C-alpha positions as YAML, in Angstrom:
chain: A
units: angstrom
residues:
- id: 1
  name: MET
  ca: [-29.72, -66.56, 11.53]
- id: 2
  name: SER
  ca: [-33.49, -66.79, 11.39]
- id: 3
  name: GLY
  ca: [-35.39, -68.63, 8.69]
- id: 4
  name: ASP
  ca: [-36.55, -65.32, 7.22]
- id: 5
  name: GLY
  ca: [-32.96, -64.09, 7.20]
- id: 6
  name: ARG
  ca: [-31.84, -67.15, 5.26]
- id: 7
  name: VAL
  ca: [-34.62, -66.68, 2.72]
- id: 8
  name: ALA
  ca: [-33.68, -63.00, 2.27]
- id: 9
  name: ARG
  ca: [-29.98, -63.86, 1.91]
- id: 10
  name: ASP
  ca: [-30.68, -66.62, -0.60]
- id: 11
  name: THR
  ca: [-32.97, -64.34, -2.60]
- id: 12
  name: MET
  ca: [-30.37, -61.57, -2.80]
- id: 13
  name: LEU
  ca: [-27.58, -64.00, -3.71]
- id: 14
  name: GLY
  ca: [-29.76, -65.48, -6.45]
- id: 15
  name: LEU
  ca: [-30.47, -62.01, -7.83]
- id: 16
  name: MET
  ca: [-26.79, -61.12, -7.70]
- id: 17
  name: LYS
  ca: [-25.83, -64.27, -9.61]
- id: 18
  name: THR
  ca: [-28.54, -63.71, -12.20]
- id: 19
  name: CYS
  ca: [-27.49, -60.10, -12.72]
- id: 20
  name: ARG
  ca: [-23.86, -61.13, -13.05]
- id: 21
  name: LYS
  ca: [-24.83, -63.74, -15.63]
- id: 22
  name: LEU
  ca: [-27.09, -61.42, -17.66]
- id: 23
  name: GLY
  ca: [-25.02, -58.26, -17.43]
- id: 24
  name: PRO
  ca: [-26.84, -55.53, -15.48]
- id: 25
  name: SER
  ca: [-25.39, -54.20, -12.25]
- id: 26
  name: PHE
  ca: [-27.10, -55.79, -9.26]
- id: 27
  name: TRP
  ca: [-27.16, -52.51, -7.35]
- id: 28
  name: ARG
  ca: [-28.55, -50.58, -10.32]
- id: 29
  name: HIS
  ca: [-31.19, -53.27, -10.83]
- id: 30
  name: LEU
  ca: [-32.12, -53.16, -7.15]
- id: 31
  name: GLY
  ca: [-32.39, -49.37, -7.26]
- id: 32
  name: ASP
  ca: [-34.64, -49.58, -10.31]
- id: 33
  name: ARG
  ca: [-36.93, -52.11, -8.65]
- id: 34
  name: LEU
  ca: [-37.13, -50.07, -5.44]
- id: 35
  name: GLY
  ca: [-38.00, -46.91, -7.35]
- id: 36
  name: LEU
  ca: [-34.70, -45.16, -6.62]
- id: 37
  name: ALA
  ca: [-33.72, -44.92, -10.28]
- id: 38
  name: ASP
  ca: [-35.36, -44.26, -13.63]
- id: 39
  name: LYS
  ca: [-36.28, -47.87, -14.57]
- id: 40
  name: ALA
  ca: [-33.46, -48.04, -17.10]
- id: 41
  name: ILE
  ca: [-33.01, -51.79, -16.57]
- id: 42
  name: PRO
  ca: [-35.84, -54.08, -17.68]
- id: 43
  name: PRO
  ca: [-37.15, -56.73, -15.27]
- id: 44
  name: LEU
  ca: [-34.87, -59.76, -14.99]
- id: 45
  name: ALA
  ca: [-37.60, -62.00, -16.40]
- id: 46
  name: THR
  ca: [-37.45, -60.00, -19.62]
- id: 47
  name: LEU
  ca: [-33.67, -60.32, -19.77]
- id: 48
  name: VAL
  ca: [-33.85, -64.08, -19.16]
- id: 49
  name: VAL
  ca: [-36.34, -64.56, -21.99]
- id: 50
  name: THR
  ca: [-34.25, -62.36, -24.29]
- id: 51
  name: LYS
  ca: [-31.06, -64.34, -23.56]
- id: 52
  name: ALA
  ca: [-32.78, -67.73, -23.98]
...
């Protein structure tokens, strides 16, 4: 696996773990961020601050 591939994998795994911890579906969150959905889920940074 290339260095870029490792970075991409680690990023996605980190997002998945954060979503699992905070509650929103990872796939729904990803769709929202990519513009495939209606932005129903706030940015993860907002959720982290809210949960803190």
